Every structure is written in structure tokens, then in C-alpha cells.
C-alpha positions, 0 to 999 in steps of 0.5 A: 125732342129735347126740353129745349125745343119744347119751351116757351122760346120755341113755341112763341117765336113763330107768332110773335116778333122779338121785340117793336120795329125800331122807329128812326128819327128824322127830327134830330137832323132837323134840330142840328140843322141850324147849328150846322149852319151856324158852324159853316157861317162861322168858318166861312168868316174865320176864313175871310178875316184871317186866312183868304178874301176875295176880291172884285176888280172894279177898274182898269188901273191894273190891266193888262194884269187884271181886267176891270175895264168898262164893259168887260167882265172884272176878274176876280182875285184870292187874296192871302191875308196871312203872309205878311205877318210873316215877313214884309212885302216886296218889290213887284207883289200885286196887293190889295190895301185900304185908303188911308183917307177914307176917314174915321170910323163913326158906326155903332158897335152894333152896326159894325158887327152887321156889317162884318157878318154881311160883307164877310158872307158877300151880302153887302158890299164893304163900306171902305174903298180897297185898291189894288195894285203892285209894290214899287218902291219899300221903306226908305227908298227914292224914287222917280219916273222918267220915260216910263223908266222906274229908277230906285235908290235902294236904302243901301245907295245902289241905283236900280231901273225896274223892267217892268213885262206887266205894263200895259202897252200904253205908254206914259211919259209923265215924270215923276219925282224924285220922292223919298218913300218914308220909313214903314210905307210903301210906294204903290203903282198900277201896270195901267199907268195912264188910268192908275191913281196910285201913289204918284197921284191921289193915294200917296204912299201905303202904310203896312198896317193898311195892307190886307194882303198879298194877291195870288190868283185869279179865280173869275172868269173861268177862261182867266184862271191862273197864278199872279206871279210877282217880278224879283230883283236881284239884291233886293232880297237873299237869293232873288233873282229877276224872273227875266234873268231866270229865264235867260239862265234856263234858256241858254242852259237849254240851248246848250244842251241841245247842241250838244245833244245834236254834235253828239247825233252828227258824230254818230251819224244820226238825224235831227228831224 
């Protein structure tokens, strides 16, 4: 046998462990838990304040686009708070805005901080009233309503009669206007015109500063999940076309393509089911 095999390492190893059993420290996780909770709350508040915020639809003013009627489960929507930092609001978009007539904010700094935390986490309702409507008139335009049709005179002098497929089936024949939208402000109307307190009655025009963001998707109830689309009108924005016009163009192209296929099949002796 070699001297290595007779040494102390080989003689003591079978009876003595190499070292003490390592102790797993579980207390470290519980020390970090408050920090992790605080970090999650901070991230949620930052997202709510600057990026995306959820809103509950409390009334029927946007039926049938958004449900909020008495006795039904009100829709909840997500609002993009960032989009209007990069561009101006557009006609046909659904937006959430704060009421101009909420009055001065008399809360103390401490009260504002508490309200910011609790409202941001959804624990309490906001102290101010928020509204959700659709943009109809842009700054500097003139607007009138007759027999349920909205006529816009744009700043370039051209007239536009809105096609509004999103309206409630209850016809509103009350005349309104003409009125001019002040510079830097927007004229809002609900899709359920007979049940909407909007820029025609009560709210007045809305300043850009009062707009919270653009509603872009329904997230509740599950059966009504879906994207909120906007109607765009030719001439309002570069390259813009009315949604109805886009549908007509696509449908026409598909029909022409289908006719060519059938014609070719007939020449080649094919059959179409």
C-alpha cells in the first residue's frame, strides 16, 4: 500500500463527514417579501398613471357599443393614457375624460397621496367623475344635428355628413346647433344619443388637457372581449378612409376575383359548388 492510502485522510474519511450539513436560510425570503410587494404596487401604480388604466362603464350613454344599462353587467375597458402624448385625438375615437365642472381640488397633500394609492389599486372610486364618449367635432369646426344626421363644416370649409354605424337603434331626431368648436377643444357625443349627457347637453366641449386617454379594448365581461374600433373619414387625416369605404373596396375586389375564377373554371369545364 502507498503512503497516501495510510495517511490521515483515508483513515478518518469513513467515520467523519467532510463538513457540517449546510443550513438552508428560509428567513431571507420573508425579509424580501415586503420589498417585493412594495415593488409590485409601485409598478402597478406607474402603469395606471402613465400607460394603461381600466374603467367601468356606469351608464347606458354608449349603448350598444359599450354596455352600462340598468340591470346588465357593465363593461370594463382599457384606456391608453400615452397615445395622445404623441398625436392629437381623432374623430370617431372613444375617449375617457374628466368633467370640467368637478370644481377645485381642496384636498390636502396627504389626502391626495392616500387617494392616489387607493384609487390606483382599485380599492376606492375616484373622487372626480370621469366620462366616456366618442369624438365627433374637432377644434375649429362647426357642427349641427338635424334628423339624427351630424353635419360637420371642417376648418378647410368642406362639409362632411357623418355615417355612424355604431349608433343605438333608438332614433334621436332632436335638432342641435349649429355651434363652433373652440380652438383646442373637442365636441363629444354618446352612441346612445337619446340617453347621453354630452357636449350638446351639460358637458360642453372638452379641452385636450381634460382627456385621460383612448379606450381601445373591452376586457369584461368575458363574452364581450374585443377591440374598440374607430371610424375614420376621408380627408380628416393623411391616407384616412372611412371604414365603410374600406369594406366596400375589399368586398368589390373579392367579388371580382371570384368572378374571374368562376369564368376560368367554366372555360376549363370545371364545376363550382
